N, C-alpha and C positions, 0 to 999 in steps of 0.2 A: 134648547136653547141655550146650555152651557157651554156646547162645544162649538158655537159659534164667537164665545167672548175672546179676545185677541189676550194675549202673553204680552206683550206692551206695546204701547205707544212713541209717538215722536212729537215733541212741541216744536214748532215754527213760533218767533219771536217777532212779529213780521213791522213792529216799529222800531227794535235793534236794528234789524237787516235796512227799512231803512235811511235811518239816520249813520248808519257806515257806509252804505253807498253813498250819501250825499256827501258825506265828509272826505271819499275818495276822490269823486268829481271834485271838489272844490280843492285839496291838496295836491288834487295831478292837476290843476289848474295852474295852480301858484307857482309847484314844479317848472311847466312848461313856461313861465313868463320868468322863473327864474335862470333856467339854461338858456332863456333868447338874448338877458344878461348879460351872461357870460364869454356868447361866442360874440357879439356884436363889440366886443374888448379885442377880438382880432382884426377888424377892419378899422379898427383906431390907425389915426395913422402912429406910428412906433414914437417921432422925436413931439410931441402931444401928448400922448396918454398916459402917462406920470408914474404907473405903475409898473415898474417888470417883468416880463414876461412868466420869470422862472417860478414866482410866488402862486403868481395868477391861475396857473396851471396845475399844481401841486393840488390847490385849494376848490378847484372846478373838479379837479379826478377825482377827488376826495368826496364833491356835494353830489358827482356822477353817481359813486359807489354807493351813497347811502340810498340816494333816493332808487337804484336796482333793487337794493333789500329791501328798502319799503311798500315796494310796487310789488317783492313777492309778497311780501307778510298781508298784503292784501286778501290772498286768495281766501286766508283762514276765516277772514270777515263780511265773507262777500253771501252766505248761506248758515248762519250759526244754528244750533237744534238741541235741542234735551230733551230725555226722554224718561218715562215710568214704564216699570214694570208692576206684574202682579202674579205674586208665587203661589198666592191662591191657592189662583186656577189651575196649576201644574197637575198632571193627571197624578196616580197612588204611586204611592213608594214603587212598586215590586215591577212599574212600568218604565221609570225613570233610568236613563242608561246612565253605565256605568260610568267614576272616574277616577283618573289619576291625576296624582300628584306630584311636580317635581321639586325640588328643596337642593337648591343648591351651595356648597360653601369650598374652601379654598385652603384657607392655613386658621385652625385653631390658634394661634397665637392673635394675630388684627381680628377672628371673627371668636367672640368669646361661644362655648363651647352650652354654658345655661342658655344665652337668647340661642343659640340655633336647638337646645331642645325645649325648648319655648315656641317657639317658630314651629316645630313641629308636632309640639302636643296639641297647639288650638289649629292645626289643619288636620290632624286624628279629629277633634272633637267638632269639625262642619257640622251643619244640620242635612246630614246627606246619610239614606243610609249605609249602615258599617260595611256591611259585605259587599254593598257595590265603589268602596271608597280605597282605595290598593296607595301608600304615600312610600315614595322613592327620595332617596338620599345621597346627592350625591357628593362622597368627598376626594376632591381634586388633591387635596393634600397626604391623602389614604395614612390618615392619623387613624393608631387604633385607639386612641382618644376620642374621637367621633361614635366609632364602631361600640365600643364599651359602654360609651352614656347611654346611645341610643337603645339598648337593651336595659339600663334602669327607667329608662324615660316609658319602656313600653311598662315596665310595672308599675309606675305611679299613674300611669293612663287606663290602667286597671280599676282604682279609684278616679281618678280625676274625668271620665268619662262618662260615670252614670250619674256623679253628682252635678256635673252642667247639665244633662237632662232633664234629669227628676227637677230641678229648681229652676229650669230653663234659665240658664244663665248667659248671658249679654255675651261679656268681656270672657272669651274662651281662652284667652295665652294667661297662664297661672300669674305667670312675675307680673303682669299687670293686673291681674283681678285682684290681688291679695296687697298689690300698692295704691292702690284706688282708696280714698278716703272714707268712699263712698260704698255703701252695701249693694250688690248688682242680685239680688234674691225674688225683684218684682215682690210677685202677690205674697212669698213667705218670708219677709224683713222681718217680721215679729213673731215668725213660730221660733219654738224654743227647738224643735228639732232642724230646721235649718240653719241656726246660729251653734249647735252642738257639731251638725254632720261639717262646716265651715272649720270650724277649731280641729277637728277630726282632719281633715285635706290639707290643711295650713301644717301640722302638724307632719304629715307628708311629705305634704311639696319644702319643707324645712332639710326635713331627712334627706332625700331627692340631690338637695344642693349641697348637700355634706357629700353624700355618696359621688356625687360630679369632681366635687372636689379630691377626694378619696383617689377615686381613677387618674384624677389627672397627675397628681402626685405621683401615685405607685408609675407611671407609664413614666412620668419625668425622669423618675431617678433611674430607668432602664437604658436611659440614654434619649438620642436624635428620635422626635417623635411627629416632624415636619420635614421640616431642611432637606439635607439632602434625597433622603430619605421619598421625600413628597414632588421629585420629580423624575422618580426612580424605582417602581414597584410595578408590578405584576396586577391583574384585574382580580378584583375578588367583590365578590357578589355574595351576598349573605340574607334569607329571608329569616326577619328575624323573628322568633318564636318563644316564648317561655311558658312551663307547666301552668298550669292554673295552682291558684293559691284558694287553701280553703278558710281564708279568713275574707273571704269574697264570694259572693256569689258567682256565676261563670258570668264573661261577659261577652257581649261579641264585638270586638273591637277590628279596625282597617286592617289591611295585608302593612307590612310594616319591612321594607327590602331596602337595605345596607348597598352601594354600588359604589364600587372606585376604580374609576377604567385604569388601564395599563398605560404608565408616561414612560417614559424614555428619554435621556437628552436630546441623543440623535433626531430624534422624533417630534412634527410640529404638533401641538394640544391644541391648537388653535382657541384655546381660555373656554371662555363659558360656553360655545358654540362648542366646542363640543364637547364638553362635558354634558350638553344636551342632546346630542344625538346620541350619545353612548346611552342615557339614561332611556332618551325616543327608543334606539331598538333592542333594548334589555327588558323593558316594559312590555315592548310587544309580543313577546315570545311569553310572558307570564299572566298580564293581566289584561293587557289588548285592550282599553277601554279605550270609547271613540273621541273621548273627549280630558283633554290635560291640563289643568292649573299646574302656572311655573310661579314658584313664589322664590325674594333673595332669602338666606339662611337670617336675616334681620327684621323678615317684613311680617309680620304674623298675621293673625288672622284675629283683628278686631272683631270680628258680630261675623256668627256662624252663617248667615243668611247668602253671604254672597254666590255660593255654588247651586243654591237655587234660584237666585237672582238671574246669574247667567243664564241657567234652563231654559229660561224666558227668552231668550234670543236665539238662543240654538236651537227650541224647537218650536218657535215661531215657526210656521211652514209659509209665511209671506216674504220669509228673510233667511230662512235655515241654509238653503239648497246655496246659495253663496255666501255665507257666511262663513270667515276664516277662525275672527276668535273678537272676546267680548277684553273689552279694556278694562280696566277698574285704574282711579288717581292714585299716582302714590302720596300717602298723605305720611304725618313723622306725630310721634309721642313727645317727643323734647324738644318743640318748638315753642324759642319764647314769642311773648308778647308782638312784638316788633320787628320779628323776625329779621335779623341785619344781614343774614346770609343768603337772602333771599332761597333756604333750601325748599321752600313748600312749595317754589315752581308752579307759582299762581298763577302767571301767566299761559303758561302752557296748557296746565288742565282745567281753566275755568275761562279760556280765551282759544285758546288754538287749537288745542284738542276739541273742541264745542265744535267750533270752525267746518274740520273736517268732518266731522260726522257726520253734518251735513252735506259731504260730497260722497267719498265714498270708505272715509270712517278714520278713526285718529290712525296713530302711529304704534308698533309695537313696541311698546315702553321698557322693557326685561323685567319685570315682574307685577304679579297681580292679573294674569289674566289667565283668562280659560281658552283654548286654540282647538278645532276641531284636528284630530290627527293624520285625518282625508288632505288637508290641506296640505301637509309637510311631504308629502309622497312624490310632489312632482308630477309628470307627465307618465308612470310606469306601466300604465293601461295601454300604452302604445309598444310595448314592449310586445311579440310575439311571439321570441321563443324563451325557454331557458337561460340561454345563453345571452340573451340581450338583457334578457332580467336582473340575470348575474351579476353583466358588467356594472347593471345601472342603481342594482342597490348592495348586491355584495351576494357570497356566496352560501348565506345559510338559510338553508332549505325552512327551515320552522318560522325564519323573522318574512321569505318571501309566502308560507303559504297563510302567515297572517295580515297579509297586503290582501289577499282578497275574503279576508273574513268576513262576514256580514256584521256590522257596525247596530248589535241589537243586544237588547239585554242579555237572549238566554245562550245567543252565542259567544258570551266571553267567559272564557273558563281560566281559572288560577291554574300555571303549568307547575305547580309542584314536584310533577315527576317526569319535568323535562332532565337530557342530560345535564351537569354541570359542565361540561365541555362545552357546549353548544350556548349557554349564556357568557361563558368566561369568551369566546370567541367575539362575540357582538361586543364585546368592551375590549376589546384589545388592539394594540396598535393597528395592528397589520390591516385588519377587517376593512378599513375605507380606500385602500392605496387601487386606485384603479378602478375604481367606483365615481359615481355622481355625489357622493354624499358630500356636503358645504357647499356645493355648485347647481344642483338643483333640488335636491333632497333636502332635508332636515333642513336645521335653522344653516342662515349661509357664513362661508368664511370669507378669510378677506380683509377686513377689518375688527374692530375693536367693537364697535358697536355695531351687532350682531345684530340689533334688533329692531333698529331701523333699516338695516340691510334686510333682513328677513322682510319685515311690512312691504317694503319698498317692492321687492319681485312678486309677494301676493299679488300686489295690486295689479302687475304687472299683467299677471294671470286672472283677473279676474274676480277677484275675492276679495271682498269685502270685509270689514270691523265695524262697530258698533262702540262708543263708550258709555259706559253706564256710573251715572256719579249718584248715590241714590246720599239724601241728607246723613245718613250718620258713616263715617268712615270704616268701609272692610277693610282695609287692610292698615297697617301701621307699621315703620319704619324707625329706624336709628337714624337721622340725620347727622353732616359733619357739623360740630358749634366751634368748627377754627380756622381761619384762614387758610393756614398752608393746607391742611384736609380737602377745602373745597377748590382751591387751586387746584391743587394736583388730582385732582379726580376731575377737574374740568380743562385740563391738558387732553386726560385721555378723551375724556368723548368728544371735542374740534378735532381735534386729529384726526377720531375715526369718523366723526363725520363727514369734513374734507376729504380724506381718503375715498370716502365713499361720490362725491362731489367728481373728484378727478377720475375715478379710473372711467371701466366703461358700462358703470352704474348711472350714470351723469341723468338726476334725473329731468334736466329742459332737453338730453336726447333722445333717450330709452321712455322718459316718462310719456308728450304727449300721442307716443304713435302705440299704448298701448293701457293710458288710461285718458281721464278727463284732464285737460289744462289747467284748471284749478288746481286740483289733487295733484297736478309733476308739479306746478307753482308750491306747492306746499311745502312739498318732499325741498326740491331747488334751494328753499326761505332756511329750514333745516342744516342741508349741507355745506352752505358759504355764509351761515351765520357768522363764523369766525372771522370771514375776512373782513367785520367791525376793525378790525385792529388795525387798518390801514389808514382808511381815514380817521380815526379819534387819535392815534399817536400825529397825524400831521396836523388836523386841527386843534393839538392840543399846546404846539407848538410853532408853525410857521405867522400864522394870526399873531401871535403875540410876538415874535421878535420882528417881525412887521411892524406891528406898536411902536416899540423901542426902534425900530430903525425911522419913524412916521411915513410908514407907507400904506395907503390905505386898500383895504383888500375887496369892500364892501359899497355900498351906495351911500351917499350924504344922507342923514338927516332928512333935509328939505328934496332930497330926489323920488318921484313916484317910485319907483325901485325898491326904498326903504319896508315900504309897507308891505311887498312881497317876499322881503327878508327875515322881516320880524313876522309876518303872517307864516310860514313855514315852521319854522320850530315852533313858534306858539301853539298853530295846529298837533303839531305831532304831540306837544308837552299834555296837552287840554284832554286831547286822545285819551293817551294814559292816564291821565289822574280820574278821567270818568271812569274807564274800566278798570281801574283798581278800586276803589272808591262802591263800583255801582255790585265787585264781586267779595265784598267783604271788608273789602282792606281800610285802610286810611290815609290823612297826607304824607304821615308819616314813612309809611309802606310804601308809598309814591319815592319819596324823596332816596328811603333804602333803594328800592329799587334801579333809580338813575344812576347811587353811585357803585352800584354793584357790576351794572353794566361796563360801566368807567374800568374801573378795577379792573374784571375782567381781560376788559378789550386789551389792556396794554398789559395783560399779564398770559393771563391764558388763552385766549384767543394765537394772539401771536406766538407761544411755543406751540402751543397745537397744529399751526400754520407752518411752523417751521420742522417742525415731526413729519406732518404730512408728504410735505415738497423732498426732505429727505429719506422719508421709505418710499417714495414715488421715483425717486432716481438710483436707490436699492444702495443708497449708502447707511439705512438703519434699519433695523428691523424692529417689527410690534414688540409692546409689551405690555404687560394688566398687570400691576400691583393691587391688592383689596383694598378700599379705604379703610381703614383703622376704624376698627366698630368699638375700640375697649375706649368706657366709660375714663375720664380724666375729672375728678372731682374741680381742680381751679381754674382748667377749661370751661366747666360749666357753669363756676359762678360767675367767670366774666360775661356768658354768654350771656345768660339769666338778666347781667347786670346792662345788658345792649352794648358791652364796653366791644372792640375789636380784640381778639386776640392776635400781636401779629409777630407771635414767635414762629417764624417763619424763613423760609429761605430769601438769602439777597439778591438771590435770581427773582424775586420777588420785588424785593422790597425797593432792589435800587431805581427800577424803571418808575415805582410809583413816587419814591423820594425827586427822584431828578425831577421828572416833569411836575411835580408842583415846586418845585425849584425853582424851575424855566418859567414858569407862571406866576410865580407871587412877584422874583425878580424885576419880568418884564410889564406887571401890571403898576410895583412902584414906580419905574421908568416912564412908563407909559403915561402914569400921570402926570408926573415933574414935568414929560416932552407937552403935555395937552394942554398944561395949564400955562404954560410959559411961551407955547405955541399959539393957544385958545382955538385949537381944530379941534373939537371936540366933537363937530358936526360930522367930521373924517371919519374920526375915531370909533365913535360911540359905540358899532357894533363888537368893535375888536377888544375894547374894556370891559363894554360887557360879558362876552361868554367868556375873556378871560377871569372875571371879578366869580359867575356860577360856577368854572370848573375847581376854582378855590372853595366856594362855600359847602358846594356840595362835599367835598372833599375833604373837609372840615378833622375830618374823624382821624384822618393820619398824621395831618400838623397836631392835634392832640395828645397821639400818639408817641410822638415824638419831643415834644415839647412841653407839652402839661403833667401829662400821666406820669407817674412814677411806681405803677404796679407792675407785678411781672409782666404783664401780657405788652408793654410799652414797646415803642420800636427802641432798642437799643443800640445808642449813637455807638455802635464800634468800630473800631479803623478803618475794618474792611468794610463797610455803610461807605462811610463818609469818604473815603477816599473814592472806591466805587462810583458813588452818587456824582460826587463833583466833577470826576473824570469824567463820564458821561455827560450831565448839563454841560459840563466845560466844549466837551468834543463837538456838540451838539450846537450850539451855539456856533461856536467859530466856524463849523466847515460851514451853516446855513446862514450866518451874518452874514459873510463877504459874494456868496453865492446869493440871495436874494437883491442884491444892489444891481450887480451887475449882467447879470443876467434876464 
């Protein structure tokens, strides 16, 4: 009877699907009427229509782009589902498949070594048979700091892992565990033995922290441990081992491997995708586990249960044959109550990814996913000769042998006896030359958003994915808590996404031929999302200047079409509000998401689009800078107080200040004009739009005029002059054009 019990089930919320589809119908109908109203303008007599052609065209084009993105966005809401897993129904430990864990780090100056080691320790402490668990750390900076602190981490793991197992500790990241205000000992909370062991382990951890600082200081005194060395070093691969200590009983620990692939300034290294592919090859000849967990260096395992939860899908015979990966949501431990930077990505994981889960599965999201090794092989099985296979995956015979190895527990062995030259070859720069690595095999190259690109091609090749979102967060990371890092990170993402949309992998062209139309529309929405910058820049300038000129762009209040133009924004805003509230958000969270959408659109989206276009025409190379994850007490204080930290580049501040200056000036001038001419009936929508932009973005005004703390917008000469020049240039250029054309 027990053999028939399923490991996972899916739930369809029929009432939500009905509501979503009804909203789609009503909103789409209103959009059709709006387009009809705009088109009718072109059939009017130019002498009597009263509104110049140029501003009408600009606003119409903006509405078309917004409508296009909205249509793409509805694919996420067509058939959302949720899932439940039953880990207690999994087979016995000796029948579970082996598991590899990949942890990627690149720069110990921006990614604190202590945080990386905590992520490592939490992965080693997963609730999974240790003899079947193999943890690989990719150090793209080639820093001896990382290698030496891994050896210290292994020493501490001999104490930490038995403690977690003995007392069934829930949070197995030492830093998070000892920082928590409450005990996590479950039934052992009142036990004297537990409290004594916890005190002893805490002392061991504090000594571990001191050892890491000592290693860092010793190596810093010897010279550059990242910098130029990080971009030019030979491959280094080392299985971390430590002689057993007499202080503690023998402990069965997971295999721990340090990998630093070869890097040369003259050779493209393909950022994170290149590092993952090096890990993929090296691990194939060492452990060759059929499943791989990929983690960012700051995304620690908050719960040890994720491996077994993922296996509920991978071992489910109903979905396993076509299942490529199980994606867990990215969640963060340092999020403030109101999440003023929308760092939690609520919409993505609570709405969009659940919607894709009802189609072919969510997007590969960079970290926190369990992927089937076989799904990254490409179509190597179609290669008939050894020569064809070597041209496809490279010349390593051991790696080729691993491809044909059966993915069973018994066939996976640890390759300690492999010659060192074999593993170093697999991590060398030249290994991929003349092969299909990054094109058809492994994680794909061509964009800094290697995760979305790889997930898209997996779907094109017939693979599916699932979202696993249990009540307790399985992985917690360290999110950005200042505006500068948030916007810089956004430029990288949006450049990579649009770059994919402009390439031969365009979801609207390549997708419908290889996957469902709705899944293709989901990917298209992600890749063209940065195009929001075009309509938002336009709608933040053109209606306002027309308001100042007395040029109506929208129907009069007395016009029946006024209800259409009132319904469209209210429909979108209300639907967004309902989604925020139904996924645990608040009204204030809804306003924050509206504000961040506007700020990102006029800054990160714009610069991301420009970078993608420059790269497309060969005028700029792709670049990747790790997000700074070093804690800053002042930044954290401002963030927890829900105050934006405006200590960022003028390239971000100037557009925000310039556009607000235009809106405030036009609003004041527009109010005066409406009062003097009495044409509020014609200008109501333009007045409302301008007021809405000002109110939602009040924190920018507060940061510029009211606040006196260090996070305010400093009215430097460069900022004031540049903002005024930009606002004046826009106004003067468009002011005359709007009236003449």
